[in-house]
N, C-alpha and C positions, 0 to 999 in steps of 0.2 A: 580496515573497514569493519563495520559492525553489521550484524544480521538483524533484520527486522521482519516481523509478521505484520502485513498490512491488510486490514479488513475494509473491503469496499462494498458499500450497500448498493447493490444493483440487481434488482429482481431477485431478491434473496441476498445472502451474503457471500462474497467471494473472498477467499483468503489467499494471499500471495506472499511467499517468502522471498526476500531480496537481500542483497548485500549493497550497502550504500554508506556514504560518509556521514549523513545526517538524516533526520526524519523527513525533511522536505524533499530531499533527493529520493528517499525510499518511496514516497507517495508517487512522484513522477515516474519512477521506474516501474512500480507496481501497475499503474494505469497503462503504461506502454506494454508490459508483459501480458496483461489481461486483455489486450486489444480493445481497450475501452477509452482510448484517447478522446474521440469525438463525444462519446456518451459522457465521459468524465467532465467535459466542459459545460454541459447543460443539464445533466441529470444528477450527478453527485455533488454534494456540498462539502467543502473542506472540513466543516465542523463535524460531519458524519463519518468521515474517514478516520479510522483508528489505527495508530501505529504503535507497535509494542516491540521493544528491543528483545531479541532472543539471547538469553544468557545460558551458557552451559556450565554444569557443575562436574568437576572431575574428581 
């Protein structure tokens, strides 16, 4: 699994860190974790949700 930082534009920006198999799953999980499932359906636009893979350097 990869780690992603998901930026959700909802009355300001909400950042959620999640672990998921891909970016699409990361968006779904982030909306669920942020308790914005209903709002995500009518307020957020997929084009405005930004997903960035978190990469660690050792």
